[in-house]
C-alpha positions in Angstrom: 0.0 0.0 0.0 1.4 3.4 -1.0 2.0 5.8 2.0 0.3 9.1 1.2 1.2 10.7 4.6 -2.2 10.1 6.0 -3.4 7.3 8.2 -5.4 4.9 6.1 -8.4 3.6 8.1 -9.7 0.1 7.4 -13.2 -0.8 8.3 -11.9 -3.5 10.7 -9.5 -1.1 12.4 -10.8 0.9 15.3 -10.1 4.7 15.6 -7.9 3.9 18.6 -5.7 1.5 16.6 -5.5 4.1 13.8 -4.4 6.7 16.3 -1.8 4.5 17.9 -0.3 3.9 14.4 0.9 7.6 14.3 4.7 7.8 14.1 6.6 9.5 16.9 7.6 13.1 16.0 5.4 13.0 12.9 4.0 16.5 13.6 6.6 19.2 12.9 7.0 22.1 15.3 6.6 25.6 14.0 9.8 27.6 13.7 11.0 29.4 16.9 10.6 33.2 16.9 13.3 34.7 19.2 11.6 38.2 19.3 8.3 36.6 20.2 9.9 34.6 23.1 11.7 37.7 24.4 8.4 39.7 24.4 6.6 36.8 26.0 9.0 36.6 29.0 8.9 40.3 29.3 5.1 40.4 29.5 5.2 37.5 31.9 7.5 39.4 34.2 5.2 42.4 34.1 2.1 40.3 34.9 3.9 38.7 37.8 4.6 42.2 39.1 0.9 42.9 39.5 0.4 40.8 42.7 3.7 42.2 44.0 2.4 45.7 43.5 -0.7 44.7 45.4 1.3 43.3 48.3 3.6 46.4 48.3 0.4 48.5 48.6 -0.6 46.5 51.7 2.9 46.7 53.2 2.9 50.4 52.5 -0.2 51.0 54.6 1.2 48.9 57.4 4.4 50.9 57.3 2.4 54.2 57.5 0.5 52.8 60.5 3.7 51.8 62.2 5.4 55.2 61.8 2.2 57.0 62.8 2.1 55.3 66.2 5.8 55.3 66.8 6.7 58.8 65.5 3.7 61.0 64.6 0.7 60.4 66.9 0.3 62.9 69.8 0.8 61.5 73.3 -2.3 60.7 75.3 -1.0 62.8 78.2 -0.2 66.4 78.0 -2.0 69.6 77.1 -5.0 69.7 74.8 -8.4 67.9 74.8 -8.4 64.3 76.0 -11.1 63.4 73.5 -9.1 64.8 70.6 -6.0 62.8 71.6 -8.2 59.6 72.0 -9.6 60.1 68.5 -6.1 60.6 67.1 -5.2 57.2 68.6 -8.3 55.2 67.9 -9.6 56.3 64.5 -6.4 55.8 62.4 -5.8 52.5 64.1 -9.3 51.3 63.5 -9.5 52.5 59.9 -6.0 51.4 59.0 -6.5 48.0 60.6 -9.8 47.4 59.0 -8.5 48.5 55.6 -5.4 46.3 56.0 -7.5 43.3 57.0 -9.7 43.6 53.9 -6.7 44.3 51.6 -5.3 41.0 52.9 -8.6 39.3 52.1 -7.7 38.5 48.4 -4.6 36.7 49.8 -6.3 34.8 52.6 -10.0 34.2 51.7 -10.5 30.8 50.1 -11.7 30.8 46.5 -14.8 28.9 45.4 -13.7 25.7 43.6 -15.5 24.6 40.5 -16.8 21.0 40.3 -13.9 18.8 39.6 -13.6 16.4 36.7 -13.6 12.6 36.8 -10.1 11.1 36.8 -9.4 7.8 35.0 -8.0 5.2 37.4 -5.0 3.2 36.5 -5.9 0.5 34.0 -9.2 2.2 33.1 -9.9 2.9 29.4 -6.4 1.6 28.7 -6.8 1.6 24.9 -7.8 5.3 24.9 -4.9 6.1 27.2 -2.4 4.4 24.9 -3.9 6.3 22.0 -3.4 9.6 23.8 0.2 8.6 24.6 0.7 7.9 20.9 -0.6 11.3 20.0 1.8 12.9 22.5 4.7 11.0 20.9 3.7 12.4 17.5 3.7 15.9 19.0 7.0 15.1 20.7 6.0 15.8 24.3 5.7 13.7 27.4 2.2 12.2 27.9 -0.1 13.5 30.6 0.1 12.0 34.1 -3.7 12.1 34.4 -6.6 12.0 32.0 -9.9 13.5 33.2 -13.4 13.8 31.8 -15.7 16.7 32.3 -19.3 17.7 31.6 -18.1 20.9 29.8 -18.1 21.5 26.1 -14.3 22.0 26.0 -11.0 20.3 26.2 -7.8 21.5 27.8 -4.3 20.5 29.0 -2.9 22.1 32.2 0.0 21.7 34.6 -1.1 19.2 37.2 0.0 20.1 40.7 0.9 23.8 41.0 4.5 25.3 40.9 6.3 21.9 41.1 4.3 20.6 38.1 5.2 23.8 36.3 8.9 23.2 36.9 8.9 19.5 35.9 6.3 19.7 33.1 3.8 17.3 34.7 0.4 17.9 33.0 -3.2 16.6 32.9 -5.6 16.3 30.0 -9.3 17.1 30.5 -11.7 16.1 27.8 -15.3 17.5 27.8 -17.6 14.6 27.0 -20.0 16.8 25.0 -17.1 17.0 22.4 -16.8 13.3 22.4 -20.6 12.9 21.9 -20.8 15.5 19.1 -17.6 15.2 17.1 -16.0 12.7 14.7 -12.8 11.0 15.8 -10.9 13.2 13.3 -12.3 16.4 14.8 -11.8 15.4 18.4 -8.2 14.2 17.9 -7.5 17.5 16.0 -8.7 19.4 19.1 -6.5 17.3 21.4 -3.5 17.9 19.1 -4.2 21.7 19.4 -4.1 21.4 23.2 -0.9 19.3 23.3 0.6 21.7 20.7 0.6 24.4 23.4 2.8 22.2 25.5 5.2 21.6 22.6 6.0 25.3 23.1 7.6 24.5 26.4 8.9 28.0 27.4 5.8 29.7 26.0 3.5 27.4 27.9 5.3 28.1 31.1 4.9 31.8 30.5 1.3 31.3 29.7 0.7 29.3 32.9 2.2 32.1 35.0 0.2 34.8 33.1 -3.1 32.9 33.3 -2.5 32.0 37.0 -2.0 35.7 37.8 -5.0 36.8 35.6 -7.2 34.1 37.1 -6.3 35.1 40.6 -6.9 38.8 39.9 -10.1 38.1 38.2 -11.5 35.9 40.9 -10.7 38.4 43.6 -12.0 41.3 41.5 -15.3 39.8 40.2 -16.2 36.6 42.0 -17.7 36.1 45.4 -15.9 34.1 48.1 -16.6 32.8 51.5 -15.9 36.1 53.2 -18.5 37.8 51.0 -21.1 35.1 51.9 -20.3 35.4 55.6 -20.6 39.2 55.5 -23.9 39.0 53.7 -25.3 36.6 56.3 -24.2 38.9 59.1 -25.7 41.9 57.3 -29.1 40.2 56.9 -29.0 39.2 60.6 -28.0 42.5 62.0 -30.3 45.3 63.1 -29.7 49.1 62.9 -27.0 50.4 65.3 -23.2 50.1 65.8 -23.0 46.6 64.3 -24.8 47.7 61.1 -22.4 50.7 60.9 -19.3 48.4 61.2 -20.7 46.1 58.6 -21.4 49.0 56.3 -17.8 50.2 56.7 -16.6 46.7 56.1 -18.6 46.5 52.9 -17.1 49.8 51.7 -13.6 48.4 52.4 -14.5 45.3 50.3 -15.6 47.5 47.4 -12.3 49.4 47.6 -10.3 46.2 47.4 -12.3 45.0 44.5 -11.8 48.2 42.6 -8.1 48.0 43.1 -8.1 44.3 42.0 -10.1 45.2 38.9 -7.6 47.8 37.8 -4.7 45.4 38.2 -6.6 42.7 36.4 -7.4 44.9 33.4 -3.8 46.1 33.2 -2.4 42.5 33.3 -5.0 41.1 31.0 -4.5 43.7 28.3 -0.7 43.3 28.3 -0.9 39.5 27.7 -3.6 39.1 25.1 -1.7 39.7 21.9 1.0 37.1 22.8 -1.8 34.6 23.7 -3.2 35.0 20.2 0.1 34.0 18.6 0.2 30.9 20.8 -3.2 29.9 19.4 -2.0 30.2 15.8 1.0 28.0 16.6 -1.2 25.4 18.3 -3.6 25.5 15.3 -0.7 24.2 13.1 -0.6 21.0 15.1 -4.3 20.5 14.6 -4.2 21.2 10.9 -1.1 18.9 10.4 -2.8 16.0 12.2 -6.5 16.3 11.1 -5.9 18.1 7.8 -6.3 21.7 6.8 -9.5 21.0 4.9 -11.2 19.9 8.1 -10.3 22.9 10.3 -13.4 25.0 9.2 -15.7 22.0 9.9 -14.3 21.5 13.4 -14.7 25.2 14.2 -18.3 25.0 13.1 -18.9 21.9 15.1 -17.4 23.5 18.2 -19.8 26.4 18.0 -22.8 24.1 17.4 -21.8 21.9 20.4 -21.5 25.0 22.6 -25.0 26.1 21.6 -26.4 22.6 22.2 -24.7 22.4 25.6 -26.1 25.8 26.6 -29.6 24.7 25.5 -29.2 21.4 27.5 -28.1 23.4 30.6 -31.2 25.6 30.4 -33.5 22.6 29.8 -32.0 20.6 32.6 -32.3 23.6 35.0 -36.0 23.8 34.1 -36.4 20.1 34.6 -34.7 20.4 38.0 -37.3 22.9 39.1 -39.7 20.0 38.5 -37.5 17.7 40.5 -35.9 15.9 37.5 -32.4 15.7 36.0 -31.0 14.3 32.8 -29.2 11.0 33.6 -26.6 11.6 30.8 -25.7 15.2 30.0 -23.3 14.3 27.0 -26.1 12.2 25.4 -28.6 15.0 26.0 -26.2 17.5 24.2 -25.7 15.0 21.3 -29.5 14.5 21.0 -30.0 18.3 20.9 -27.3 18.6 18.3 -29.0 15.9 16.2 -32.3 17.8 16.4 -30.9 21.1 15.1 -33.0 22.5 12.4 -31.5 23.8 9.2 -32.1 27.4 10.3 -30.1 26.7 13.5 -27.2 25.4 11.5 -27.5 28.4 9.3 -27.3 30.7 12.4 -24.2 28.9 13.6 -22.6 29.1 10.1 -23.4 32.9 10.0 -21.8 33.4 13.4 -18.7 31.6 12.2 -18.5 33.5 8.9 -18.9 36.8 10.8 -16.0 36.1 13.2 -13.5 38.3 11.3 -12.3 40.9 13.8 -9.7 40.2 16.4 -9.6 42.8 19.2 -6.4 43.6 21.0 -7.7 42.2 24.3 -9.1 38.9 22.9 -7.3 35.8 24.2 -7.9 34.0 20.9 -7.7 35.2 17.3 -11.0 35.5 15.3 -12.1 32.2 13.9 -11.8 33.3 10.3 -8.2 34.4 10.9 -7.5 31.0 12.4 -9.2 29.1 9.6 -7.3 31.1 7.0 -4.0 30.4 8.8 -4.8 26.6 8.9 -5.9 26.4 5.3 -2.8 28.2 4.1 -0.8 25.3 5.4 -2.6 23.0 2.9 -1.8 20.0 5.2 -3.2 16.7 4.0 -3.6 15.3 7.5 -2.3 12.2 9.3 -5.6 11.1 11.0 -8.7 11.3 8.9 -11.1 8.9 10.7 -14.6 10.3 10.3 -16.3 7.7 12.6 -17.9 9.0 15.8 -15.4 10.1 18.5 -17.3 8.0 21.1 -15.6 4.9 19.5 -12.3 6.1 21.0 -13.7 5.0 24.4 -14.5 1.4 25.3 -17.6 2.3 27.4 -18.6 5.8 26.6 -22.2 5.6 28.0 -20.9 4.5 31.4 -18.3 7.2 31.6 -20.9 9.8 30.5 -23.3 8.9 33.3 -20.5 8.8 35.8 -19.4 12.3 34.8 -23.0 13.6 34.9 -23.5 12.2 38.5 -20.1 13.7 39.5 -21.2 17.1 38.2 -24.5 17.0 40.1 -22.7 15.9 43.3 -20.3 18.8 42.9 -23.2 21.2 42.8 -24.6 19.7 46.0 -27.8 18.6 44.4 -29.8 16.0 46.4 -31.2 13.5 44.0 -31.7 9.8 43.5 -32.6 7.3 40.7 -36.2 8.5 40.8 -35.1 12.0 39.8 -33.2 10.9 36.8 -34.8 10.9 33.3 -33.4 9.7 30.0 -32.1 12.5 27.6 -34.9 11.8 25.2 -37.4 12.6 27.9 -35.6 15.8 28.8 -36.3 17.1 25.3 -39.8 15.7 25.2 -40.8 17.7 28.3 -41.9 20.7 26.3 -42.7 19.2 23.0 -45.4 17.1 21.4 -44.3 13.6 20.1 -43.6 13.5 16.4 -46.9 11.9 15.3 -49.0 14.4 17.4 -46.8 17.3 16.2 -47.4 16.5 12.5 -51.1 16.2 13.0 -51.2 19.4 15.0 -49.4 21.3 12.2 -51.7 19.9 9.5 -54.8 20.8 11.5 -53.8 24.3 12.6 -51.3 25.4 9.8 -49.5 27.4 12.5 -52.5 29.6 13.2 -52.8 28.7 16.9 -50.5 29.6 19.8 -50.7 29.5 23.6 -50.4 33.2 24.4 -54.1 32.9 24.9 -56.1 29.8 25.8 -58.9 28.7 23.5 -62.5 28.7 24.9 -64.6 25.9 23.4 -67.8 27.8 24.3 -66.9 30.5 21.8 -67.5 27.9 19.0 -71.2 27.9 20.0 -71.6 31.7 19.8 -72.0 34.1 16.9 -70.3 35.0 14.7 -68.4 31.7 14.6 -71.6 29.7 15.0 -72.9 30.8 11.6 -70.3 28.8 9.7 -70.8 25.2 8.6 -68.0 22.7 8.8 -66.3 23.4 5.4 -67.2 27.1 5.8 -65.3 27.5 9.0 -62.2 25.8 7.5 -62.4 28.1 4.4 -62.7 31.1 6.7 -59.6 30.1 8.6 -57.8 29.7 5.3 -58.8 33.2 4.3 -57.5 34.6 7.6 -54.2 32.7 7.4 -52.1 35.5 5.9 -53.3 38.0 8.6 -52.1 35.7 11.4 -48.5 35.7 10.3 -46.4 36.6 13.3 -49.5 37.0 15.5 -48.7 34.6 18.3 -45.1 35.7 18.4 -46.2 39.3 18.9 -48.7 38.3 21.6 -46.0 36.3 23.4 -43.6 39.3 23.3 -46.4 41.4 24.6 -46.9 39.1 27.6 -43.2 39.0 28.4 -43.0 42.8 28.1 -45.9 43.1 30.6 -43.9 41.0 33.1 -40.9 43.4 32.8 -43.1 46.4 33.1 -44.9 45.0 36.1 -41.6 44.7 37.9 -40.5 48.2 37.0 -43.8 49.8 38.0 -43.5 47.9 41.4 -40.0 49.2 41.9 -41.3 52.8 41.3 -44.2 52.3 43.7 -41.8 51.2 46.4 -39.4 54.1 45.8 -36.5 51.9 44.7 -33.7 53.6 42.8 -32.8 51.6 39.7 -31.9 51.9 36.0 -33.5 50.1 33.0 -31.6 47.4 31.1 -30.6 50.0 28.4 -29.0 52.1 31.2 -31.6 54.9 31.1 -33.5 56.2 34.1 -37.2 55.0 34.4 -39.9 57.5 33.5 -43.0 56.8 35.7 -45.6 58.1 33.2 -44.1 56.3 30.2 -43.7 53.0 31.9 -47.3 53.1 33.4 -48.7 54.0 30.0 -46.9 51.2 28.3 -47.9 48.7 31.0 -51.6 49.8 30.6 -51.3 49.3 26.8 -49.8 45.8 27.3 -52.6 44.8 29.7 -55.4 46.3 27.5 -58.0 43.8 26.1 -59.3 45.8 23.1 -56.3 45.8 20.6 -56.3 44.5 17.0 -54.0 41.5 17.7 -56.1 40.3 20.5 -59.3 40.7 18.5 -57.8 38.7 15.6 -56.5 36.0 18.0 -59.9 35.6 19.6 -61.6 35.4 16.2 -59.3 32.7 15.1 -59.7 30.8 18.3 -63.5 31.0 18.1 -63.3 29.6 14.6 -61.1 26.7 15.7 -63.5 26.1 18.6 -66.4 25.9 16.1 -64.3 23.5 14.0 -63.5 21.3 17.0 -67.2 21.2 18.0 -68.3 20.2 14.5 -65.6 17.5 14.3 -66.7 16.1 17.7 -70.4 16.0 16.7 -69.4 13.8 13.7 -67.7 11.2 15.9 -69.3 8.1 17.3 -69.0 5.9 20.4 -65.9 6.1 22.6 -64.2 8.4 20.2 -66.9 11.1 20.8 -66.9 10.5 24.5 -63.1 11.1 24.6 -63.4 14.2 22.4 -66.1 15.7 24.6 -64.0 15.0 27.7 -61.1 16.9 26.1 -63.4 19.8 25.1 -64.6 20.1 28.7 -61.0 20.0 30.0 -60.0 22.7 27.6 -62.9 24.9 28.8 -61.9 24.3 32.4 -58.3 25.2 31.7 -59.4 28.4 29.9 -61.5 29.4 32.9 -58.6 28.9 35.3 -56.0 30.5 33.1 -56.5 34.2 34.1 -56.1 33.5 37.8 -52.9 31.5 37.2 -51.5 34.0 34.8 -52.0 36.8 37.4 -50.3 34.7 40.1 -47.5 33.9 37.7 -46.9 37.6 37.1 -46.8 38.3 40.8 -44.3 35.4 41.3 -42.1 36.7 38.5 -42.0 40.2 40.0 -41.3 39.1 43.5 -38.7 36.6 42.4 -36.9 39.4 40.5 -37.0 41.5 43.6 -35.5 38.8 45.8 -31.9 39.1 44.7 -31.5 42.8 45.7 -33.8 42.8 48.7 -31.1 42.7 51.4 -29.7 46.1 50.3 -33.0 47.7 49.5 -34.3 48.6 52.9 -36.7 47.1 55.5 -39.8 48.6 54.0 -39.4 46.8 50.7 -38.5 43.6 52.5 -41.7 43.7 54.6 -43.8 44.6 51.5 -42.3 41.7 49.5 -42.8 39.3 52.4 -46.5 40.2 52.7 -47.0 39.9 49.0 -45.2 36.5 49.0 -47.5 35.3 51.8 -50.5 36.5 49.9 -49.2 34.7 46.8 -48.8 31.5 48.7 -52.4 31.7 50.1 -53.8 32.4 46.6 -51.9 29.5 45.0 -53.0 27.2 47.7 -56.7 28.3 47.2 -56.3 27.9 43.4 -54.9 24.4 43.8 -57.7 23.4 46.2 -60.2 24.5 43.5 -58.3 22.5 40.9 -58.5 19.4 43.1 -62.1 19.1 41.8 -60.9 18.8 38.2 -60.4 15.1 37.3 -57.7 13.9 34.9 -57.0 10.4 33.7 -54.5 10.1 36.6 -55.5 12.0 39.6 -56.6 15.7 39.6 -55.5 18.8 37.9 -54.0 20.0 41.2 -52.1 16.8 41.6 -50.7 17.1 38.1 -49.4 20.6 38.9 -48.1 19.8 42.3 -46.1 16.9 40.8 -44.6 19.3 38.3 -43.2 21.4 41.2 -40.7 18.8 42.3 -39.3 20.8 45.2 -42.6 21.8 46.7 -42.0 19.9 49.9 -38.9 21.9 50.6 -40.6 25.2 50.9 -41.5 24.8 54.5 -42.9 28.1 56.0 -40.7 30.3 53.8 -42.9 32.2 51.3 -39.9 33.3 49.2 -38.8 29.6 48.8 -42.4 28.9 47.9 -42.0 31.5 45.0 -39.0 29.6 43.7 -40.5 26.1 43.9 -43.8 27.0 42.2 -42.1 28.4 39.1 -43.1 25.3 37.0 -46.9 25.8 37.7 -47.7 27.9 34.7 -45.5 26.0 32.2 -47.0 22.7 33.3 -50.5 24.1 33.0 -49.8 25.3 29.5 -48.2 22.1 28.5 -51.3 20.2 29.6 -53.4 22.6 27.6 -51.3 22.1 24.4 -51.2 18.3 24.8 -55.0 18.2 25.3 -55.7 20.5 22.4 -53.3 18.7 20.1 -54.8 15.3 20.9 -58.3 16.7 20.2 -57.1 18.2 17.0 -55.8 14.8 15.9 -59.3 13.3 16.5 -60.9 16.1 14.7 -58.5 15.8 11.7 -59.5 12.1 11.3 -63.2 13.1 11.4 -62.6 15.7 8.7 -60.8 13.2 6.5 -63.6 10.7 6.8 -66.2 13.3 5.8 -64.2 14.9 3.0 -63.6 18.3 4.5 -60.8 20.1 2.8 -58.0 21.2 5.3 -56.6 24.7 5.7 -53.5 24.0 3.7 -54.4 22.0 0.6 -50.7 21.1 -0.1 -49.1 20.2 3.2 -45.4 20.5 4.0 -44.5 19.3 7.5 -43.0 21.7 9.9 -41.8 21.3 13.5 -44.4 22.0 16.1 -43.7 24.7 18.6 -42.7 24.1 22.2 -45.6 23.5 24.5 -44.2 25.4 27.5 
């Protein structure tokens, strides 16, 4: 067989075997640039000076305190007022000591540690480990001492063990399993080659480690909370007005001062180091292009962006599921499933984002994607490893490791869960969607003319003007109105969301809270109230059109039900009755949901907003709880196939039992109420529409869309 420079993959050879076939030192290192190395070490030295500047500032304050009390302070005895001499002794010592204490805080306070990754034990996934070692040999670096797996959509190599590891070059590889789940073997191995390529630049990598360590420390102390912040907040919430509150206020001011200083040092260090970091990325990209081929670099960049979006969607959906007491059992599989379900428009969006990534700012840590793609494609490297099979085949038991990593992540977050809380990834994405058969039927029947911003009332189908239409006539009228409904339900949904925002802002104004709007402007009372009134008004063109369309659909559903026989008709009438009940309950639940949204948004800033607002919010939260309890009691009378409507909604609030007597906790745990309510409505309406569609087909009624092209149904909640 002729050697073309690329690894030839036979169908009987696994990706691991193909990777292990790479020759040592087969990936050439980019040429050394002496000027670049000199600048890199110079910037490293300047960045390391930042913490020394900070320590020098603290030492300077201590020096001033020492000389003040040994040389400058007036004696306590002698002429002059005793109180003045006492103040000269006490105030500088108190202020200086307090300031020094909190300037030392960034050096002493423990940092919050992110959830750790899962480390492979000795002998575990030995084939994959040997393949990684072969890759390191091809790059001409020592292999990692540890291999770890993470839930993050990323991969990285880092020094493993602090300064000593930095000196001896000991490193650890961390692989994000969403990459393994969503990439081909060629793409994933290319990403790993990029990461190991950083360590092939030994001196540059050591500089980068120092720079990133300094920047990470400065950033965490400037922008992230730590245990001292949490403790101070607890003390502030527990303290009353008086000397204790005054001391805590001064302490908070000192904390703000230290953060301001740390932010200045971080920005200075960060901006000095970014340009050199960009050059390191270009060099590492050469390793990826050499191994996986220049022609695959663009596809890998696109896939990385898509996986990041899918992972973000998964995180949000999983967070919503946790509010119902459920968690995905396998996060990497959930990301892969979301990626598989990307629509063409979503791929187009990702591609447009990639194509638009042209500009590299001075302070960016990575060059713009298009610059990196151009740099890689200029190499015209044929590639040494071109295996397009799924990357999961690199691991002997990918599903087991994925579930283990998922559980490890949940444990690191401190979540209390068990086997009963875990759901399969497919069920995570089915939570808010109709199943495929029901979704297709729903689209055929409605042609996209129904949404859930308003709930349909079946009674409207028995009233004029909808009641004047016969069966075919009502369908023809809906077809005529179709163009007018384009974008209708999206506008109504935005109107509802805007009303929630305005309700919060009007509440803040009523409670004399000082705030700015998201665009940075000051709130205008009259303007906001006028807009809120417009959002809550009933007599607007969009609402009238929506109600007309709903009445026609209600008429159509009634006529379809009347044409059914036997059990089919009984089931359809039961669903019509349930839809009417849900419609009647909806305004009360919607009002409570808006109150909950407003109070929940107030919660985060309440500790610093004054006792009056706290008492007001507490009373409103207590009232919210009483009204929700009363509403659920009324819903206990509504029977479903399994239990009651109230039981169904309580089960959707998976943490309801944890609320205790805390009304604010009750606000949090009842957030799934309205989504679960609307999901039940959509499921019921879609099931009834499926029955009605069959009846229309049996009686020769022409549908709204005479030539049907399937589209994906909207989310149900």
